[in-house]
PDB file of N, CA, C and O in Angstrom, chain B, residues numbered from 101:
ATOM      1  N   MET B 101       0.843  -1.172   0.000  1.00  0.00           N
ATOM      2  CA  MET B 101       0.000   0.000   0.000  1.00  0.00           C
ATOM      3  C   MET B 101       0.890   1.238   0.000  1.00  0.00           C
ATOM      4  O   MET B 101       1.920   1.268   0.673  1.00  0.00           O
ATOM      5  N   VAL B 102       0.492   2.258  -0.754  1.00  0.00           N
ATOM      6  CA  VAL B 102       1.264   3.495  -0.845  1.00  0.00           C
ATOM      7  C   VAL B 102       0.764   4.488   0.202  1.00  0.00           C
ATOM      8  O   VAL B 102      -0.432   4.760   0.302  1.00  0.00           O
ATOM      9  N   TYR B 103       1.697   5.015   0.972  1.00  0.00           N
ATOM     10  CA  TYR B 103       1.406   6.021   1.994  1.00  0.00           C
ATOM     11  C   TYR B 103       2.096   7.313   1.598  1.00  0.00           C
ATOM     12  O   TYR B 103       3.195   7.292   1.042  1.00  0.00           O
ATOM     13  N   LYS B 104       1.449   8.445   1.887  1.00  0.00           N
ATOM     14  CA  LYS B 104       2.019   9.762   1.606  1.00  0.00           C
ATOM     15  C   LYS B 104       2.010  10.561   2.896  1.00  0.00           C
ATOM     16  O   LYS B 104       1.070  10.480   3.687  1.00  0.00           O
ATOM     17  N   PHE B 105       3.072  11.337   3.098  1.00  0.00           N
ATOM     18  CA  PHE B 105       3.126  12.199   4.265  1.00  0.00           C
ATOM     19  C   PHE B 105       3.946  13.442   3.961  1.00  0.00           C
ATOM     20  O   PHE B 105       4.785  13.448   3.060  1.00  0.00           O
ATOM     21  N   LYS B 106       3.688  14.496   4.730  1.00  0.00           N
ATOM     22  CA  LYS B 106       4.370  15.774   4.544  1.00  0.00           C
ATOM     23  C   LYS B 106       5.463  15.923   5.598  1.00  0.00           C
ATOM     24  O   LYS B 106       5.183  15.872   6.796  1.00  0.00           O
ATOM     25  N   PRO B 107       6.700  16.107   5.159  1.00  0.00           N
ATOM     26  CA  PRO B 107       7.787  16.328   6.106  1.00  0.00           C
ATOM     27  C   PRO B 107       7.730  17.751   6.684  1.00  0.00           C
ATOM     28  O   PRO B 107       7.116  18.643   6.099  1.00  0.00           O
ATOM     29  N   VAL B 108       8.371  17.944   7.823  1.00  0.00           N
ATOM     30  CA  VAL B 108       8.387  19.244   8.498  1.00  0.00           C
ATOM     31  C   VAL B 108       9.833  19.671   8.709  1.00  0.00           C
ATOM     32  O   VAL B 108      10.667  18.876   9.142  1.00  0.00           O
ATOM     33  N   GLY B 109      10.123  20.934   8.399  1.00  0.00           N
ATOM     34  CA  GLY B 109      11.445  21.489   8.682  1.00  0.00           C
ATOM     35  C   GLY B 109      12.534  21.140   7.693  1.00  0.00           C
ATOM     36  O   GLY B 109      13.715  21.333   7.980  1.00  0.00           O
ATOM     37  N   VAL B 110      12.155  20.626   6.528  1.00  0.00           N
ATOM     38  CA  VAL B 110      13.136  20.283   5.489  1.00  0.00           C
ATOM     39  C   VAL B 110      12.683  20.851   4.144  1.00  0.00           C
ATOM     40  O   VAL B 110      11.572  21.367   4.025  1.00  0.00           O
ATOM     41  N   CYS B 111      13.537  20.754   3.148  1.00  0.00           N
ATOM     42  CA  CYS B 111      13.243  21.301   1.824  1.00  0.00           C
ATOM     43  C   CYS B 111      12.213  20.481   1.044  1.00  0.00           C
ATOM     44  O   CYS B 111      11.475  21.034   0.229  1.00  0.00           O
ATOM     45  N   SER B 112      12.159  19.192   1.281  1.00  0.00           N
ATOM     46  CA  SER B 112      11.226  18.354   0.520  1.00  0.00           C
ATOM     47  C   SER B 112       9.783  18.658   0.920  1.00  0.00           C
ATOM     48  O   SER B 112       9.511  19.094   2.038  1.00  0.00           O
ATOM     49  N   MET B 113       8.862  18.417  -0.023  1.00  0.00           N
ATOM     50  CA  MET B 113       7.460  18.781   0.172  1.00  0.00           C
ATOM     51  C   MET B 113       6.557  17.589   0.464  1.00  0.00           C
ATOM     52  O   MET B 113       5.527  17.737   1.121  1.00  0.00           O
ATOM     53  N   GLU B 114       6.939  16.408  -0.021  1.00  0.00           N
ATOM     54  CA  GLU B 114       6.112  15.223   0.190  1.00  0.00           C
ATOM     55  C   GLU B 114       6.992  13.987   0.121  1.00  0.00           C
ATOM     56  O   GLU B 114       7.985  13.943  -0.606  1.00  0.00           O
ATOM     57  N   MET B 115       6.602  12.985   0.898  1.00  0.00           N
ATOM     58  CA  MET B 115       7.293  11.706   0.878  1.00  0.00           C
ATOM     59  C   MET B 115       6.256  10.619   0.644  1.00  0.00           C
ATOM     60  O   MET B 115       5.146  10.679   1.172  1.00  0.00           O
ATOM     61  N   GLN B 116       6.634   9.622  -0.156  1.00  0.00           N
ATOM     62  CA  GLN B 116       5.734   8.517  -0.485  1.00  0.00           C
ATOM     63  C   GLN B 116       6.479   7.210  -0.283  1.00  0.00           C
ATOM     64  O   GLN B 116       7.665   7.095  -0.594  1.00  0.00           O
ATOM     65  N   VAL B 117       5.759   6.227   0.243  1.00  0.00           N
ATOM     66  CA  VAL B 117       6.384   4.926   0.438  1.00  0.00           C
ATOM     67  C   VAL B 117       5.351   3.836   0.183  1.00  0.00           C
ATOM     68  O   VAL B 117       4.211   3.919   0.640  1.00  0.00           O
ATOM     69  N   ASP B 118       5.768   2.824  -0.546  1.00  0.00           N
ATOM     70  CA  ASP B 118       4.931   1.656  -0.820  1.00  0.00           C
ATOM     71  C   ASP B 118       5.465   0.524   0.046  1.00  0.00           C
ATOM     72  O   ASP B 118       6.603   0.081  -0.115  1.00  0.00           O
ATOM     73  N   ILE B 119       4.618   0.059   0.973  1.00  0.00           N
ATOM     74  CA  ILE B 119       5.023  -0.983   1.915  1.00  0.00           C
ATOM     75  C   ILE B 119       4.168  -2.217   1.700  1.00  0.00           C
ATOM     76  O   ILE B 119       2.944  -2.133   1.603  1.00  0.00           O
ATOM     77  N   GLU B 120       4.826  -3.356   1.626  1.00  0.00           N
ATOM     78  CA  GLU B 120       4.131  -4.641   1.482  1.00  0.00           C
ATOM     79  C   GLU B 120       4.765  -5.636   2.443  1.00  0.00           C
ATOM     80  O   GLU B 120       5.957  -5.928   2.342  1.00  0.00           O
ATOM     81  N   ASP B 121       3.981  -6.153   3.364  1.00  0.00           N
ATOM     82  CA  ASP B 121       4.460  -7.124   4.355  1.00  0.00           C
ATOM     83  C   ASP B 121       5.681  -6.629   5.125  1.00  0.00           C
ATOM     84  O   ASP B 121       6.609  -7.393   5.392  1.00  0.00           O
ATOM     85  N   GLY B 122       5.673  -5.335   5.482  1.00  0.00           N
ATOM     86  CA  GLY B 122       6.758  -4.769   6.274  1.00  0.00           C
ATOM     87  C   GLY B 122       8.011  -4.433   5.504  1.00  0.00           C
ATOM     88  O   GLY B 122       9.013  -4.036   6.099  1.00  0.00           O
ATOM     89  N   ILE B 123       7.978  -4.586   4.167  1.00  0.00           N
ATOM     90  CA  ILE B 123       9.136  -4.311   3.308  1.00  0.00           C
ATOM     91  C   ILE B 123       8.826  -3.088   2.433  1.00  0.00           C
ATOM     92  O   ILE B 123       7.729  -2.969   1.887  1.00  0.00           O
ATOM     93  N   ILE B 124       9.794  -2.195   2.309  1.00  0.00           N
ATOM     94  CA  ILE B 124       9.640  -1.025   1.439  1.00  0.00           C
ATOM     95  C   ILE B 124       9.835  -1.475  -0.003  1.00  0.00           C
ATOM     96  O   ILE B 124      10.918  -1.918  -0.384  1.00  0.00           O
ATOM     97  N   LYS B 125       8.779  -1.358  -0.800  1.00  0.00           N
ATOM     98  CA  LYS B 125       8.815  -1.770  -2.207  1.00  0.00           C
ATOM     99  C   LYS B 125       9.190  -0.620  -3.125  1.00  0.00           C
ATOM    100  O   LYS B 125       9.774  -0.835  -4.186  1.00  0.00           O
ATOM    101  N   ASP B 126       8.853   0.613  -2.719  1.00  0.00           N
ATOM    102  CA  ASP B 126       9.175   1.800  -3.506  1.00  0.00           C
ATOM    103  C   ASP B 126       9.128   2.994  -2.567  1.00  0.00           C
ATOM    104  O   ASP B 126       8.383   2.986  -1.587  1.00  0.00           O
ATOM    105  N   ALA B 127       9.912   4.014  -2.859  1.00  0.00           N
ATOM    106  CA  ALA B 127       9.933   5.231  -2.057  1.00  0.00           C
ATOM    107  C   ALA B 127      10.229   6.408  -2.965  1.00  0.00           C
ATOM    108  O   ALA B 127      11.001   6.294  -3.917  1.00  0.00           O
ATOM    109  N   LYS B 128       9.602   7.554  -2.661  1.00  0.00           N
ATOM    110  CA  LYS B 128       9.829   8.780  -3.428  1.00  0.00           C
ATOM    111  C   LYS B 128       9.834   9.959  -2.474  1.00  0.00           C
ATOM    112  O   LYS B 128       9.074  10.001  -1.507  1.00  0.00           O
ATOM    113  N   ILE B 129      10.703  10.913  -2.763  1.00  0.00           N
ATOM    114  CA  ILE B 129      10.724  12.165  -2.030  1.00  0.00           C
ATOM    115  C   ILE B 129      10.580  13.272  -3.066  1.00  0.00           C
ATOM    116  O   ILE B 129      11.389  13.390  -3.986  1.00  0.00           O
ATOM    117  N   ILE B 130       9.541  14.079  -2.901  1.00  0.00           N
ATOM    118  CA  ILE B 130       9.265  15.170  -3.826  1.00  0.00           C
ATOM    119  C   ILE B 130       9.908  16.436  -3.275  1.00  0.00           C
ATOM    120  O   ILE B 130       9.616  16.843  -2.150  1.00  0.00           O
ATOM    121  N   GLY B 131      10.775  17.056  -4.057  1.00  0.00           N
ATOM    122  CA  GLY B 131      11.486  18.253  -3.617  1.00  0.00           C
ATOM    123  C   GLY B 131      12.757  17.860  -2.878  1.00  0.00           C
ATOM    124  O   GLY B 131      13.093  16.680  -2.777  1.00  0.00           O
ATOM    125  N   GLY B 132      13.447  18.852  -2.370  1.00  0.00           N
ATOM    126  CA  GLY B 132      14.702  18.584  -1.664  1.00  0.00           C
ATOM    127  C   GLY B 132      15.865  18.475  -2.629  1.00  0.00           C
ATOM    128  O   GLY B 132      15.729  18.768  -3.817  1.00  0.00           O
ATOM    129  N   CYS B 133      16.998  18.056  -2.122  1.00  0.00           N
ATOM    130  CA  CYS B 133      18.224  17.910  -2.915  1.00  0.00           C
ATOM    131  C   CYS B 133      18.123  16.624  -3.733  1.00  0.00           C
ATOM    132  O   CYS B 133      18.212  15.527  -3.182  1.00  0.00           O
ATOM    133  N   ALA B 134      17.940  16.758  -5.017  1.00  0.00           N
ATOM    134  CA  ALA B 134      17.618  15.626  -5.892  1.00  0.00           C
ATOM    135  C   ALA B 134      18.577  14.443  -5.753  1.00  0.00           C
ATOM    136  O   ALA B 134      18.130  13.303  -5.626  1.00  0.00           O
ATOM    137  N   GLY B 135      19.858  14.692  -5.775  1.00  0.00           N
ATOM    138  CA  GLY B 135      20.811  13.585  -5.687  1.00  0.00           C
ATOM    139  C   GLY B 135      20.677  12.823  -4.380  1.00  0.00           C
ATOM    140  O   GLY B 135      20.704  11.592  -4.360  1.00  0.00           O
ATOM    141  N   ASN B 136      20.535  13.554  -3.303  1.00  0.00           N
ATOM    142  CA  ASN B 136      20.412  12.913  -1.991  1.00  0.00           C
ATOM    143  C   ASN B 136      19.093  12.176  -1.846  1.00  0.00           C
ATOM    144  O   ASN B 136      19.063  11.050  -1.350  1.00  0.00           O
ATOM    145  N   THR B 137      18.002  12.796  -2.274  1.00  0.00           N
ATOM    146  CA  THR B 137      16.695  12.160  -2.077  1.00  0.00           C
ATOM    147  C   THR B 137      16.520  10.940  -2.974  1.00  0.00           C
ATOM    148  O   THR B 137      15.948   9.936  -2.549  1.00  0.00           O
ATOM    149  N   VAL B 138      17.003  11.016  -4.205  1.00  0.00           N
ATOM    150  CA  VAL B 138      16.920   9.857  -5.100  1.00  0.00           C
ATOM    151  C   VAL B 138      17.809   8.738  -4.571  1.00  0.00           C
ATOM    152  O   VAL B 138      17.412   7.573  -4.561  1.00  0.00           O
ATOM    153  N   GLY B 139      19.006   9.093  -4.133  1.00  0.00           N
ATOM    154  CA  GLY B 139      19.909   8.085  -3.570  1.00  0.00           C
ATOM    155  C   GLY B 139      19.313   7.418  -2.346  1.00  0.00           C
ATOM    156  O   GLY B 139      19.380   6.197  -2.206  1.00  0.00           O
ATOM    157  N   LEU B 140      18.732   8.210  -1.462  1.00  0.00           N
ATOM    158  CA  LEU B 140      18.119   7.669  -0.255  1.00  0.00           C
ATOM    159  C   LEU B 140      16.997   6.705  -0.597  1.00  0.00           C
ATOM    160  O   LEU B 140      16.933   5.603  -0.053  1.00  0.00           O
ATOM    161  N   THR B 141      16.118   7.112  -1.488  1.00  0.00           N
ATOM    162  CA  THR B 141      14.972   6.255  -1.808  1.00  0.00           C
ATOM    163  C   THR B 141      15.409   4.964  -2.487  1.00  0.00           C
ATOM    164  O   THR B 141      14.797   3.919  -2.268  1.00  0.00           O
ATOM    165  N   GLN B 142      16.445   5.014  -3.299  1.00  0.00           N
ATOM    166  CA  GLN B 142      16.937   3.794  -3.941  1.00  0.00           C
ATOM    167  C   GLN B 142      17.521   2.822  -2.915  1.00  0.00           C
ATOM    168  O   GLN B 142      17.373   1.608  -3.048  1.00  0.00           O
ATOM    169  N   LEU B 143      18.176   3.357  -1.906  1.00  0.00           N
ATOM    170  CA  LEU B 143      18.745   2.502  -0.863  1.00  0.00           C
ATOM    171  C   LEU B 143      17.666   1.857   0.009  1.00  0.00           C
ATOM    172  O   LEU B 143      17.871   0.768   0.545  1.00  0.00           O
ATOM    173  N   LEU B 144      16.528   2.520   0.152  1.00  0.00           N
ATOM    174  CA  LEU B 144      15.458   2.010   1.012  1.00  0.00           C
ATOM    175  C   LEU B 144      14.700   0.829   0.405  1.00  0.00           C
ATOM    176  O   LEU B 144      14.159   0.002   1.139  1.00  0.00           O
ATOM    177  N   VAL B 145      14.656   0.743  -0.910  1.00  0.00           N
ATOM    178  CA  VAL B 145      13.897  -0.326  -1.563  1.00  0.00           C
ATOM    179  C   VAL B 145      14.462  -1.693  -1.151  1.00  0.00           C
ATOM    180  O   VAL B 145      15.656  -1.960  -1.292  1.00  0.00           O
ATOM    181  N   GLY B 146      13.571  -2.545  -0.641  1.00  0.00           N
ATOM    182  CA  GLY B 146      13.951  -3.874  -0.184  1.00  0.00           C
ATOM    183  C   GLY B 146      14.253  -3.943   1.304  1.00  0.00           C
ATOM    184  O   GLY B 146      14.406  -5.035   1.852  1.00  0.00           O
ATOM    185  N   MET B 147      14.342  -2.796   1.965  1.00  0.00           N
ATOM    186  CA  MET B 147      14.647  -2.746   3.387  1.00  0.00           C
ATOM    187  C   MET B 147      13.362  -2.873   4.201  1.00  0.00           C
ATOM    188  O   MET B 147      12.299  -2.443   3.755  1.00  0.00           O
ATOM    189  N   THR B 148      13.456  -3.459   5.388  1.00  0.00           N
ATOM    190  CA  THR B 148      12.279  -3.497   6.254  1.00  0.00           C
ATOM    191  C   THR B 148      12.021  -2.103   6.815  1.00  0.00           C
ATOM    192  O   THR B 148      12.931  -1.280   6.915  1.00  0.00           O
ATOM    193  N   VAL B 149      10.783  -1.857   7.173  1.00  0.00           N
ATOM    194  CA  VAL B 149      10.409  -0.577   7.772  1.00  0.00           C
ATOM    195  C   VAL B 149      11.206  -0.361   9.055  1.00  0.00           C
ATOM    196  O   VAL B 149      11.716   0.735   9.287  1.00  0.00           O
ATOM    197  N   ASP B 150      11.317  -1.376   9.875  1.00  0.00           N
ATOM    198  CA  ASP B 150      12.041  -1.249  11.143  1.00  0.00           C
ATOM    199  C   ASP B 150      13.514  -0.911  10.935  1.00  0.00           C
ATOM    200  O   ASP B 150      14.066  -0.079  11.656  1.00  0.00           O
ATOM    201  N   GLU B 151      14.146  -1.543   9.966  1.00  0.00           N
ATOM    202  CA  GLU B 151      15.558  -1.268   9.683  1.00  0.00           C
ATOM    203  C   GLU B 151      15.738   0.152   9.160  1.00  0.00           C
ATOM    204  O   GLU B 151      16.698   0.829   9.527  1.00  0.00           O
ATOM    205  N   ALA B 152      14.827   0.609   8.308  1.00  0.00           N
ATOM    206  CA  ALA B 152      14.905   1.968   7.784  1.00  0.00           C
ATOM    207  C   ALA B 152      14.785   2.987   8.915  1.00  0.00           C
ATOM    208  O   ALA B 152      15.539   3.959   8.955  1.00  0.00           O
ATOM    209  N   ILE B 153      13.856   2.774   9.823  1.00  0.00           N
ATOM    210  CA  ILE B 153      13.693   3.687  10.960  1.00  0.00           C
ATOM    211  C   ILE B 153      14.973   3.700  11.787  1.00  0.00           C
ATOM    212  O   ILE B 153      15.469   4.766  12.155  1.00  0.00           O
ATOM    213  N   LYS B 154      15.498   2.538  12.073  1.00  0.00           N
ATOM    214  CA  LYS B 154      16.711   2.412  12.878  1.00  0.00           C
ATOM    215  C   LYS B 154      17.885   3.171  12.253  1.00  0.00           C
ATOM    216  O   LYS B 154      18.649   3.832  12.956  1.00  0.00           O
ATOM    217  N   ARG B 155      18.018   3.071  10.948  1.00  0.00           N
ATOM    218  CA  ARG B 155      19.154   3.696  10.263  1.00  0.00           C
ATOM    219  C   ARG B 155      18.990   5.201  10.049  1.00  0.00           C
ATOM    220  O   ARG B 155      19.979   5.933  10.057  1.00  0.00           O
ATOM    221  N   LEU B 156      17.760   5.671   9.857  1.00  0.00           N
ATOM    222  CA  LEU B 156      17.536   7.056   9.449  1.00  0.00           C
ATOM    223  C   LEU B 156      17.168   8.022  10.572  1.00  0.00           C
ATOM    224  O   LEU B 156      17.464   9.214  10.487  1.00  0.00           O
ATOM    225  N   LYS B 157      16.529   7.518  11.617  1.00  0.00           N
ATOM    226  CA  LYS B 157      16.014   8.398  12.667  1.00  0.00           C
ATOM    227  C   LYS B 157      17.147   9.138  13.372  1.00  0.00           C
ATOM    228  O   LYS B 157      18.136   8.542  13.796  1.00  0.00           O
ATOM    229  N   GLY B 158      16.973  10.453  13.483  1.00  0.00           N
ATOM    230  CA  GLY B 158      17.931  11.281  14.206  1.00  0.00           C
ATOM    231  C   GLY B 158      19.029  11.896  13.368  1.00  0.00           C
ATOM    232  O   GLY B 158      19.849  12.644  13.900  1.00  0.00           O
ATOM    233  N   ILE B 159      19.078  11.608  12.071  1.00  0.00           N
ATOM    234  CA  ILE B 159      20.106  12.202  11.212  1.00  0.00           C
ATOM    235  C   ILE B 159      19.784  13.689  11.030  1.00  0.00           C
ATOM    236  O   ILE B 159      18.686  14.029  10.590  1.00  0.00           O
ATOM    237  N   PRO B 160      20.728  14.579  11.363  1.00  0.00           N
ATOM    238  CA  PRO B 160      20.475  16.011  11.200  1.00  0.00           C
ATOM    239  C   PRO B 160      20.935  16.522   9.838  1.00  0.00           C
ATOM    240  O   PRO B 160      21.729  15.870   9.159  1.00  0.00           O
ATOM    241  N   CYS B 161      20.443  17.671   9.448  1.00  0.00           N
ATOM    242  CA  CYS B 161      20.903  18.384   8.249  1.00  0.00           C
ATOM    243  C   CYS B 161      21.306  19.781   8.709  1.00  0.00           C
ATOM    244  O   CYS B 161      20.450  20.634   8.945  1.00  0.00           O
ATOM    245  N   GLY B 162      22.586  20.006   8.832  1.00  0.00           N
ATOM    246  CA  GLY B 162      23.058  21.296   9.324  1.00  0.00           C
ATOM    247  C   GLY B 162      22.524  21.566  10.721  1.00  0.00           C
ATOM    248  O   GLY B 162      22.573  20.701  11.595  1.00  0.00           O
ATOM    249  N   ILE B 163      22.016  22.771  10.922  1.00  0.00           N
ATOM    250  CA  ILE B 163      21.505  23.165  12.239  1.00  0.00           C
ATOM    251  C   ILE B 163      19.987  22.992  12.360  1.00  0.00           C
ATOM    252  O   ILE B 163      19.392  23.424  13.347  1.00  0.00           O
ATOM    253  N   LYS B 164      19.371  22.370  11.375  1.00  0.00           N
ATOM    254  CA  LYS B 164      17.908  22.212  11.362  1.00  0.00           C
ATOM    255  C   LYS B 164      17.388  21.302  12.476  1.00  0.00           C
ATOM    256  O   LYS B 164      16.250  21.460  12.917  1.00  0.00           O
ATOM    257  N   GLY B 165      18.192  20.371  12.928  1.00  0.00           N
ATOM    258  CA  GLY B 165      17.734  19.427  13.934  1.00  0.00           C
ATOM    259  C   GLY B 165      16.962  18.252  13.354  1.00  0.00           C
ATOM    260  O   GLY B 165      16.542  17.357  14.087  1.00  0.00           O
ATOM    261  N   THR B 166      16.776  18.253  12.052  1.00  0.00           N
ATOM    262  CA  THR B 166      16.117  17.155  11.349  1.00  0.00           C
ATOM    263  C   THR B 166      16.702  17.097   9.947  1.00  0.00           C
ATOM    264  O   THR B 166      17.592  17.880   9.614  1.00  0.00           O
ATOM    265  N   SER B 167      16.221  16.193   9.135  1.00  0.00           N
ATOM    266  CA  SER B 167      16.696  16.043   7.761  1.00  0.00           C
ATOM    267  C   SER B 167      15.655  15.254   6.989  1.00  0.00           C
ATOM    268  O   SER B 167      14.685  14.769   7.572  1.00  0.00           O
ATOM    269  N   CYS B 168      15.843  15.120   5.698  1.00  0.00           N
ATOM    270  CA  CYS B 168      14.937  14.276   4.912  1.00  0.00           C
ATOM    271  C   CYS B 168      14.976  12.823   5.400  1.00  0.00           C
ATOM    272  O   CYS B 168      13.918  12.210   5.542  1.00  0.00           O
ATOM    273  N   PRO B 169      16.158  12.253   5.660  1.00  0.00           N
ATOM    274  CA  PRO B 169      16.160  10.888   6.192  1.00  0.00           C
ATOM    275  C   PRO B 169      15.423  10.787   7.537  1.00  0.00           C
ATOM    276  O   PRO B 169      14.662   9.844   7.754  1.00  0.00           O
ATOM    277  N   ASP B 170      15.642  11.747   8.432  1.00  0.00           N
ATOM    278  CA  ASP B 170      14.969  11.747   9.733  1.00  0.00           C
ATOM    279  C   ASP B 170      13.461  11.874   9.549  1.00  0.00           C
ATOM    280  O   ASP B 170      12.699  11.164  10.204  1.00  0.00           O
ATOM    281  N   GLN B 171      13.029  12.756   8.679  1.00  0.00           N
ATOM    282  CA  GLN B 171      11.592  12.933   8.432  1.00  0.00           C
ATOM    283  C   GLN B 171      10.984  11.677   7.818  1.00  0.00           C
ATOM    284  O   GLN B 171       9.837  11.340   8.109  1.00  0.00           O
ATOM    285  N   PHE B 172      11.734  10.989   6.979  1.00  0.00           N
ATOM    286  CA  PHE B 172      11.243   9.738   6.404  1.00  0.00           C
ATOM    287  C   PHE B 172      11.038   8.706   7.507  1.00  0.00           C
ATOM    288  O   PHE B 172      10.031   7.998   7.528  1.00  0.00           O
ATOM    289  N   ALA B 173      12.004   8.627   8.427  1.00  0.00           N
ATOM    290  CA  ALA B 173      11.893   7.693   9.557  1.00  0.00           C
ATOM    291  C   ALA B 173      10.685   8.027  10.421  1.00  0.00           C
ATOM    292  O   ALA B 173       9.950   7.130  10.834  1.00  0.00           O
ATOM    293  N   LEU B 174      10.474   9.308  10.696  1.00  0.00           N
ATOM    294  CA  LEU B 174       9.329   9.709  11.508  1.00  0.00           C
ATOM    295  C   LEU B 174       8.017   9.380  10.801  1.00  0.00           C
ATOM    296  O   LEU B 174       7.050   8.971  11.444  1.00  0.00           O
ATOM    297  N   GLY B 175       7.979   9.558   9.478  1.00  0.00           N
ATOM    298  CA  GLY B 175       6.796   9.178   8.707  1.00  0.00           C
ATOM    299  C   GLY B 175       6.548   7.681   8.769  1.00  0.00           C
ATOM    300  O   GLY B 175       5.405   7.243   8.894  1.00  0.00           O
ATOM    301  N   LEU B 176       7.609   6.896   8.683  1.00  0.00           N
ATOM    302  CA  LEU B 176       7.467   5.438   8.779  1.00  0.00           C
ATOM    303  C   LEU B 176       6.949   5.033  10.155  1.00  0.00           C
ATOM    304  O   LEU B 176       6.145   4.107  10.266  1.00  0.00           O
ATOM    305  N   GLU B 177       7.398   5.712  11.195  1.00  0.00           N
ATOM    306  CA  GLU B 177       6.895   5.408  12.543  1.00  0.00           C
ATOM    307  C   GLU B 177       5.390   5.669  12.641  1.00  0.00           C
ATOM    308  O   GLU B 177       4.660   4.880  13.240  1.00  0.00           O
ATOM    309  N   LYS B 178       4.932   6.769  12.056  1.00  0.00           N
ATOM    310  CA  LYS B 178       3.488   7.075  12.066  1.00  0.00           C
ATOM    311  C   LYS B 178       2.703   6.021  11.295  1.00  0.00           C
ATOM    312  O   LYS B 178       1.622   5.613  11.720  1.00  0.00           O
ATOM    313  N   ILE B 179       3.237   5.589  10.180  1.00  0.00           N
ATOM    314  CA  ILE B 179       2.578   4.537   9.395  1.00  0.00           C
ATOM    315  C   ILE B 179       2.486   3.263  10.218  1.00  0.00           C
ATOM    316  O   ILE B 179       1.441   2.613  10.235  1.00  0.00           O
ATOM    317  N   LYS B 180       3.566   2.899  10.900  1.00  0.00           N
ATOM    318  CA  LYS B 180       3.558   1.695  11.745  1.00  0.00           C
ATOM    319  C   LYS B 180       2.468   1.779  12.808  1.00  0.00           C
ATOM    320  O   LYS B 180       1.796   0.787  13.094  1.00  0.00           O
ATOM    321  N   GLU B 181       2.294   2.958  13.390  1.00  0.00           N
ATOM    322  CA  GLU B 181       1.243   3.148  14.402  1.00  0.00           C
ATOM    323  C   GLU B 181      -0.145   2.945  13.798  1.00  0.00           C
ATOM    324  O   GLU B 181      -1.019   2.331  14.412  1.00  0.00           O
ATOM    325  N   GLU B 182      -0.335   3.469  12.587  1.00  0.00           N
ATOM    326  CA  GLU B 182      -1.636   3.359  11.909  1.00  0.00           C
ATOM    327  C   GLU B 182      -1.990   1.936  11.546  1.00  0.00           C
ATOM    328  O   GLU B 182      -3.132   1.508  11.715  1.00  0.00           O
ATOM    329  N   ILE B 183      -1.001   1.193  11.043  1.00  0.00           N
ATOM    330  CA  ILE B 183      -1.313  -0.152  10.552  1.00  0.00           C
ATOM    331  C   ILE B 183      -1.124  -1.231  11.615  1.00  0.00           C
ATOM    332  O   ILE B 183      -1.502  -2.388  11.426  1.00  0.00           O
ATOM    333  N   GLY B 184      -0.526  -0.823  12.742  1.00  0.00           N
ATOM    334  CA  GLY B 184      -0.376  -1.778  13.854  1.00  0.00           C
ATOM    335  C   GLY B 184       0.706  -2.704  13.639  1.00  0.00           C
ATOM    336  O   GLY B 184       0.958  -3.566  14.480  1.00  0.00           O
TER     337      GLY B 184
END
């Protein structure tokens, strides 16, 4: 199932993730630094949701206190709460 969420405090405008049986099948980040966001989403494909959260949560971008990877992890946590 494809989930969409809006990140906060970063350059990207929307994040999308397709999850099937706890595995990320596809991911997209709209906006932000193209090379970084495309690279990040390509690395996430095939990874479990739990592993992605573990690896991405807390990564900062400069002095922002968050980043696109961190926002992706936070979005995945919200999805996990919704689907149980």
